[in-house]
PyMOL Python script that loads the backbone (N, CA, C, O; Angstrom):
from pymol import cmd

cmd.read_pdbstr("""\
ATOM      1  N   MET A   1     143.970  18.482 196.489  1.00  0.00           N
ATOM      2  CA  MET A   1     144.718  17.199 196.433  1.00  0.00           C
ATOM      3  C   MET A   1     144.740  16.746 194.980  1.00  0.00           C
ATOM      4  O   MET A   1     145.783  16.639 194.336  1.00  0.00           O
ATOM      5  N   GLY A   2     143.446  16.469 194.471  1.00  0.00           N
ATOM      6  CA  GLY A   2     143.428  16.001 193.058  1.00  0.00           C
ATOM      7  C   GLY A   2     144.058  16.680 191.976  1.00  0.00           C
ATOM      8  O   GLY A   2     144.516  16.155 190.961  1.00  0.00           O
ATOM      9  N   HIS A   3     144.045  18.024 192.305  1.00  0.00           N
ATOM     10  CA  HIS A   3     144.526  18.976 191.211  1.00  0.00           C
ATOM     11  C   HIS A   3     146.106  18.591 191.096  1.00  0.00           C
ATOM     12  O   HIS A   3     146.667  18.270 190.048  1.00  0.00           O
ATOM     13  N   HIS A   4     146.723  18.688 192.406  1.00  0.00           N
ATOM     14  CA  HIS A   4     148.230  18.407 192.452  1.00  0.00           C
ATOM     15  C   HIS A   4     148.610  17.149 191.663  1.00  0.00           C
ATOM     16  O   HIS A   4     149.543  17.185 190.861  1.00  0.00           O
ATOM     17  N   ALA A   5     147.837  15.946 191.900  1.00  0.00           N
ATOM     18  CA  ALA A   5     148.111  14.822 191.253  1.00  0.00           C
ATOM     19  C   ALA A   5     147.980  14.907 189.769  1.00  0.00           C
ATOM     20  O   ALA A   5     148.819  14.345 189.065  1.00  0.00           O
ATOM     21  N   GLU A   6     147.028  15.542 189.267  1.00  0.00           N
ATOM     22  CA  GLU A   6     146.779  15.777 187.836  1.00  0.00           C
ATOM     23  C   GLU A   6     148.041  16.519 187.275  1.00  0.00           C
ATOM     24  O   GLU A   6     148.686  16.061 186.331  1.00  0.00           O
ATOM     25  N   GLY A   7     148.314  17.535 187.827  1.00  0.00           N
ATOM     26  CA  GLY A   7     149.412  18.428 187.278  1.00  0.00           C
ATOM     27  C   GLY A   7     150.765  17.625 187.305  1.00  0.00           C
ATOM     28  O   GLY A   7     151.614  17.809 186.433  1.00  0.00           O
ATOM     29  N   HIS A   8     150.928  16.787 188.265  1.00  0.00           N
ATOM     30  CA  HIS A   8     152.226  16.009 188.383  1.00  0.00           C
ATOM     31  C   HIS A   8     152.227  14.948 187.276  1.00  0.00           C
ATOM     32  O   HIS A   8     153.281  14.719 186.683  1.00  0.00           O
ATOM     33  N   GLY A   9     151.125  14.302 186.973  1.00  0.00           N
ATOM     34  CA  GLY A   9     151.075  13.392 186.046  1.00  0.00           C
ATOM     35  C   GLY A   9     151.431  13.980 184.630  1.00  0.00           C
ATOM     36  O   GLY A   9     152.265  13.461 183.889  1.00  0.00           O
ATOM     37  N   ALA A  10     150.769  15.025 184.352  1.00  0.00           N
ATOM     38  CA  ALA A  10     150.832  15.697 183.045  1.00  0.00           C
ATOM     39  C   ALA A  10     152.287  16.189 182.930  1.00  0.00           C
ATOM     40  O   ALA A  10     152.799  16.096 181.814  1.00  0.00           O
ATOM     41  N   ARG A  11     153.058  16.726 183.987  1.00  0.00           N
ATOM     42  CA  ARG A  11     154.382  17.132 184.035  1.00  0.00           C
ATOM     43  C   ARG A  11     155.246  16.048 183.636  1.00  0.00           C
ATOM     44  O   ARG A  11     156.027  16.221 182.700  1.00  0.00           O
ATOM     45  N   ALA A  12     155.181  14.867 184.295  1.00  0.00           N
ATOM     46  CA  ALA A  12     155.911  13.755 184.062  1.00  0.00           C
ATOM     47  C   ALA A  12     155.977  13.193 182.592  1.00  0.00           C
ATOM     48  O   ALA A  12     157.014  12.826 182.039  1.00  0.00           O
ATOM     49  N   HIS A  13     154.832  13.182 182.095  1.00  0.00           N
ATOM     50  CA  HIS A  13     154.532  12.759 180.771  1.00  0.00           C
ATOM     51  C   HIS A  13     155.328  13.687 179.736  1.00  0.00           C
ATOM     52  O   HIS A  13     156.009  13.216 178.825  1.00  0.00           O
ATOM     53  N   ASP A  14     155.183  14.937 179.954  1.00  0.00           N
ATOM     54  CA  ASP A  14     155.834  15.909 179.253  1.00  0.00           C
ATOM     55  C   ASP A  14     157.326  15.775 179.062  1.00  0.00           C
ATOM     56  O   ASP A  14     157.947  15.807 178.000  1.00  0.00           O
ATOM     57  N   GLU A  15     157.811  15.608 180.362  1.00  0.00           N
ATOM     58  CA  GLU A  15     159.335  15.475 180.493  1.00  0.00           C
ATOM     59  C   GLU A  15     159.750  14.225 179.796  1.00  0.00           C
ATOM     60  O   GLU A  15     160.749  14.314 179.081  1.00  0.00           O
ATOM     61  N   VAL A  16     159.155  13.094 179.888  1.00  0.00           N
ATOM     62  CA  VAL A  16     159.776  11.908 179.219  1.00  0.00           C
ATOM     63  C   VAL A  16     159.663  12.048 177.662  1.00  0.00           C
ATOM     64  O   VAL A  16     160.542  11.581 176.938  1.00  0.00           O
ATOM     65  N   GLY A  17     158.583  12.690 177.162  1.00  0.00           N
ATOM     66  CA  GLY A  17     158.567  12.907 175.766  1.00  0.00           C
ATOM     67  C   GLY A  17     159.244  14.013 175.102  1.00  0.00           C
ATOM     68  O   GLY A  17     159.516  13.947 173.903  1.00  0.00           O
ATOM     69  N   HIS A  18     159.557  15.124 175.890  1.00  0.00           N
ATOM     70  CA  HIS A  18     160.101  16.267 175.451  1.00  0.00           C
ATOM     71  C   HIS A  18     161.617  16.585 175.859  1.00  0.00           C
ATOM     72  O   HIS A  18     162.419  17.210 175.165  1.00  0.00           O
ATOM     73  N   ASP A  19     161.841  16.049 177.079  1.00  0.00           N
ATOM     74  CA  ASP A  19     163.136  16.335 177.635  1.00  0.00           C
ATOM     75  C   ASP A  19     164.237  15.531 176.932  1.00  0.00           C
ATOM     76  O   ASP A  19     164.186  14.308 177.060  1.00  0.00           O
ATOM     77  N   PRO A  20     165.218  16.065 176.210  1.00  0.00           N
ATOM     78  CA  PRO A  20     166.324  15.432 175.563  1.00  0.00           C
ATOM     79  C   PRO A  20     167.438  14.977 176.512  1.00  0.00           C
ATOM     80  O   PRO A  20     168.391  14.304 176.119  1.00  0.00           O
ATOM     81  N   ARG A  21     167.255  15.419 177.912  1.00  0.00           N
ATOM     82  CA  ARG A  21     168.330  14.982 178.789  1.00  0.00           C
ATOM     83  C   ARG A  21     168.426  13.321 179.067  1.00  0.00           C
ATOM     84  O   ARG A  21     169.525  12.780 179.194  1.00  0.00           O
ATOM     85  N   PRO A  22     167.314  12.659 179.138  1.00  0.00           N
ATOM     86  CA  PRO A  22     167.385  11.279 179.301  1.00  0.00           C
ATOM     87  C   PRO A  22     167.941  10.572 178.181  1.00  0.00           C
ATOM     88  O   PRO A  22     168.665   9.587 178.320  1.00  0.00           O
ATOM     89  N   HIS A  23     167.576  11.119 176.946  1.00  0.00           N
ATOM     90  CA  HIS A  23     168.050  10.583 175.724  1.00  0.00           C
ATOM     91  C   HIS A  23     169.641  10.683 175.663  1.00  0.00           C
ATOM     92  O   HIS A  23     170.330   9.730 175.298  1.00  0.00           O
ATOM     93  N   ALA A  24     170.105  11.767 176.004  1.00  0.00           N
ATOM     94  CA  ALA A  24     171.591  11.811 175.980  1.00  0.00           C
ATOM     95  C   ALA A  24     172.184  10.977 176.851  1.00  0.00           C
ATOM     96  O   ALA A  24     173.172  10.364 176.449  1.00  0.00           O
ATOM     97  N   ALA A  25     171.795  10.806 177.995  1.00  0.00           N
ATOM     98  CA  ALA A  25     172.450   9.903 178.925  1.00  0.00           C
ATOM     99  C   ALA A  25     172.331   8.259 178.317  1.00  0.00           C
ATOM    100  O   ALA A  25     173.213   7.417 178.481  1.00  0.00           O
ATOM    101  N   VAL A  26     171.283   8.072 177.727  1.00  0.00           N
ATOM    102  CA  VAL A  26     171.105   6.726 177.219  1.00  0.00           C
ATOM    103  C   VAL A  26     171.965   6.444 175.981  1.00  0.00           C
ATOM    104  O   VAL A  26     172.384   5.326 175.685  1.00  0.00           O
ATOM    105  N   GLU A  27     172.198   7.636 175.247  1.00  0.00           N
ATOM    106  CA  GLU A  27     173.004   7.400 173.990  1.00  0.00           C
ATOM    107  C   GLU A  27     174.491   7.198 174.464  1.00  0.00           C
ATOM    108  O   GLU A  27     175.238   6.446 173.837  1.00  0.00           O
ATOM    109  N   THR A  28     174.859   7.800 175.446  1.00  0.00           N
ATOM    110  CA  THR A  28     176.339   7.518 175.840  1.00  0.00           C
ATOM    111  C   THR A  28     176.535   6.099 176.422  1.00  0.00           C
ATOM    112  O   THR A  28     177.697   5.694 176.439  1.00  0.00           O
ATOM    113  N   ALA A  29     175.694   5.391 176.838  1.00  0.00           N
ATOM    114  CA  ALA A  29     175.878   4.144 177.356  1.00  0.00           C
ATOM    115  C   ALA A  29     176.096   3.006 176.316  1.00  0.00           C
ATOM    116  O   ALA A  29     177.037   2.221 176.433  1.00  0.00           O
ATOM    117  N   PRO A  30     175.192   2.939 175.289  1.00  0.00           N
ATOM    118  CA  PRO A  30     175.413   2.025 174.264  1.00  0.00           C
ATOM    119  C   PRO A  30     176.713   2.081 173.410  1.00  0.00           C
ATOM    120  O   PRO A  30     177.211   1.113 172.835  1.00  0.00           O
ATOM    121  N   ARG A  31     177.181   3.332 173.410  1.00  0.00           N
ATOM    122  CA  ARG A  31     178.355   3.598 172.576  1.00  0.00           C
ATOM    123  C   ARG A  31     179.516   2.822 173.156  1.00  0.00           C
ATOM    124  O   ARG A  31     180.416   2.402 172.430  1.00  0.00           O
ATOM    125  N   ARG A  32     179.495   2.612 174.600  1.00  0.00           N
ATOM    126  CA  ARG A  32     180.669   1.887 175.120  1.00  0.00           C
ATOM    127  C   ARG A  32     180.557   0.384 174.620  1.00  0.00           C
ATOM    128  O   ARG A  32     181.588  -0.278 174.509  1.00  0.00           O
ATOM    129  N   ASP A  33     179.482  -0.090 174.358  1.00  0.00           N
ATOM    130  CA  ASP A  33     179.180  -1.490 174.063  1.00  0.00           C
ATOM    131  C   ASP A  33     179.496  -1.653 172.414  1.00  0.00           C
ATOM    132  O   ASP A  33     179.696  -2.754 171.901  1.00  0.00           O
ATOM    133  N   MET A  34     179.506  -0.558 171.770  1.00  0.00           N
ATOM    134  CA  MET A  34     179.677  -0.659 170.243  1.00  0.00           C
ATOM    135  C   MET A  34     181.184  -1.218 170.035  1.00  0.00           C
ATOM    136  O   MET A  34     181.401  -2.017 169.124  1.00  0.00           O
ATOM    137  N   GLY A  35     182.153  -0.811 170.839  1.00  0.00           N
ATOM    138  CA  GLY A  35     183.553  -1.304 170.461  1.00  0.00           C
ATOM    139  C   GLY A  35     184.454  -1.335 171.668  1.00  0.00           C
ATOM    140  O   GLY A  35     183.968  -1.549 172.779  1.00  0.00           O
ATOM    141  N   PRO A  36     185.705  -1.136 171.506  1.00  0.00           N
ATOM    142  CA  PRO A  36     186.650  -1.250 172.724  1.00  0.00           C
ATOM    143  C   PRO A  36     186.412  -0.164 173.710  1.00  0.00           C
ATOM    144  O   PRO A  36     185.739   0.813 173.382  1.00  0.00           O
ATOM    145  N   PRO A  37     186.928  -0.276 174.908  1.00  0.00           N
ATOM    146  CA  PRO A  37     186.858   0.794 175.857  1.00  0.00           C
ATOM    147  C   PRO A  37     187.217   2.080 175.394  1.00  0.00           C
ATOM    148  O   PRO A  37     188.241   2.145 174.714  1.00  0.00           O
ATOM    149  N   ILE A  38     186.518   3.225 175.646  1.00  0.00           N
ATOM    150  CA  ILE A  38     186.822   4.564 175.238  1.00  0.00           C
ATOM    151  C   ILE A  38     187.070   5.548 176.358  1.00  0.00           C
ATOM    152  O   ILE A  38     186.296   5.604 177.314  1.00  0.00           O
ATOM    153  N   ALA A  39     187.968   6.204 176.275  1.00  0.00           N
ATOM    154  CA  ALA A  39     188.178   7.160 177.415  1.00  0.00           C
ATOM    155  C   ALA A  39     187.785   8.596 176.993  1.00  0.00           C
ATOM    156  O   ALA A  39     188.318   9.116 176.013  1.00  0.00           O
ATOM    157  N   TRP A  40     186.840   9.247 177.743  1.00  0.00           N
ATOM    158  CA  TRP A  40     186.359  10.554 177.436  1.00  0.00           C
ATOM    159  C   TRP A  40     186.933  11.628 178.180  1.00  0.00           C
ATOM    160  O   TRP A  40     186.816  11.722 179.401  1.00  0.00           O
ATOM    161  N   PHE A  41     187.548  12.434 177.467  1.00  0.00           N
ATOM    162  CA  PHE A  41     188.149  13.686 178.226  1.00  0.00           C
ATOM    163  C   PHE A  41     187.172  14.724 178.178  1.00  0.00           C
ATOM    164  O   PHE A  41     186.847  15.254 177.115  1.00  0.00           O
ATOM    165  N   LYS A  42     186.658  15.057 179.359  1.00  0.00           N
ATOM    166  CA  LYS A  42     185.742  16.258 179.448  1.00  0.00           C
ATOM    167  C   LYS A  42     186.304  17.491 179.922  1.00  0.00           C
ATOM    168  O   LYS A  42     187.088  17.508 180.870  1.00  0.00           O
ATOM    169  N   GLY A  43     185.917  18.592 179.266  1.00  0.00           N
ATOM    170  CA  GLY A  43     186.548  19.888 179.471  1.00  0.00           C
ATOM    171  C   GLY A  43     185.897  20.539 180.900  1.00  0.00           C
ATOM    172  O   GLY A  43     185.135  19.907 181.632  1.00  0.00           O
ATOM    173  N   PRO A  44     186.319  21.830 181.129  1.00  0.00           N
ATOM    174  CA  PRO A  44     185.797  22.520 182.255  1.00  0.00           C
ATOM    175  C   PRO A  44     184.345  22.765 182.222  1.00  0.00           C
ATOM    176  O   PRO A  44     183.728  22.963 183.269  1.00  0.00           O
ATOM    177  N   SER A  45     183.783  22.761 181.092  1.00  0.00           N
ATOM    178  CA  SER A  45     182.407  22.886 180.864  1.00  0.00           C
ATOM    179  C   SER A  45     181.683  21.627 180.984  1.00  0.00           C
ATOM    180  O   SER A  45     180.463  21.616 181.150  1.00  0.00           O
ATOM    181  N   GLY A  46     182.347  20.623 180.911  1.00  0.00           N
ATOM    182  CA  GLY A  46     181.687  19.225 180.894  1.00  0.00           C
ATOM    183  C   GLY A  46     181.517  18.669 179.479  1.00  0.00           C
ATOM    184  O   GLY A  46     180.903  17.619 179.291  1.00  0.00           O
ATOM    185  N   ASN A  47     182.057  19.369 178.499  1.00  0.00           N
ATOM    186  CA  ASN A  47     181.984  18.860 177.204  1.00  0.00           C
ATOM    187  C   ASN A  47     183.021  18.088 176.668  1.00  0.00           C
ATOM    188  O   ASN A  47     184.166  18.350 177.034  1.00  0.00           O
ATOM    189  N   VAL A  48     182.814  17.111 175.802  1.00  0.00           N
ATOM    190  CA  VAL A  48     183.834  16.174 175.473  1.00  0.00           C
ATOM    191  C   VAL A  48     184.704  16.846 174.523  1.00  0.00           C
ATOM    192  O   VAL A  48     184.216  17.489 173.594  1.00  0.00           O
ATOM    193  N   LEU A  49     186.144  16.726 174.715  1.00  0.00           N
ATOM    194  CA  LEU A  49     186.928  17.504 173.913  1.00  0.00           C
ATOM    195  C   LEU A  49     187.552  16.503 172.952  1.00  0.00           C
ATOM    196  O   LEU A  49     187.775  16.861 171.795  1.00  0.00           O
ATOM    197  N   SER A  50     187.848  15.272 173.356  1.00  0.00           N
ATOM    198  CA  SER A  50     188.511  14.342 172.414  1.00  0.00           C
ATOM    199  C   SER A  50     188.155  12.904 172.970  1.00  0.00           C
ATOM    200  O   SER A  50     187.756  12.703 174.117  1.00  0.00           O
ATOM    201  N   VAL A  51     188.358  11.894 171.968  1.00  0.00           N
ATOM    202  CA  VAL A  51     188.036  10.572 172.446  1.00  0.00           C
ATOM    203  C   VAL A  51     189.359   9.582 172.078  1.00  0.00           C
ATOM    204  O   VAL A  51     189.931   9.615 170.989  1.00  0.00           O
ATOM    205  N   LEU A  52     189.654   8.881 172.966  1.00  0.00           N
ATOM    206  CA  LEU A  52     190.939   7.970 172.813  1.00  0.00           C
ATOM    207  C   LEU A  52     190.509   6.507 173.026  1.00  0.00           C
ATOM    208  O   LEU A  52     189.796   6.187 173.977  1.00  0.00           O
ATOM    209  N   GLN A  53     190.977   5.599 172.084  1.00  0.00           N
ATOM    210  CA  GLN A  53     190.758   4.220 172.257  1.00  0.00           C
ATOM    211  C   GLN A  53     191.759   3.481 173.146  1.00  0.00           C
ATOM    212  O   GLN A  53     192.969   3.532 172.923  1.00  0.00           O
ATOM    213  N   VAL A  54     191.302   2.890 174.016  1.00  0.00           N
ATOM    214  CA  VAL A  54     192.251   2.098 175.056  1.00  0.00           C
ATOM    215  C   VAL A  54     192.262   0.692 174.633  1.00  0.00           C
ATOM    216  O   VAL A  54     191.230   0.066 174.393  1.00  0.00           O
ATOM    217  N   LYS A  55     193.499   0.185 174.541  1.00  0.00           N
ATOM    218  CA  LYS A  55     193.726  -1.278 174.052  1.00  0.00           C
ATOM    219  C   LYS A  55     194.336  -2.035 175.306  1.00  0.00           C
ATOM    220  O   LYS A  55     194.626  -3.229 175.225  1.00  0.00           O
TER     221      LYS A  55
END
""", "prot")
cmd.dss("prot")
cmd.show_as("cartoon", "prot")
cmd.util.cbc("prot")
cmd.orient("prot")
C-alpha cells in the first residue's frame, strides 16, 4: 500500500513539471482575453490552420 502511494505522488509531480500538455491548454485561454474574440479553425488532425478576428 505504502509503495503505491509513493509511486503515485512521484508520478504526479513529474507530470506537472514535465508534461507540456497542461501548459498548452493554459496558453490558449489567456490569448482570448488579449484582444477581440478569435475564431480558431481546426483541421482534421486538430491543428490550427488559420485565425480570424470576429467583430
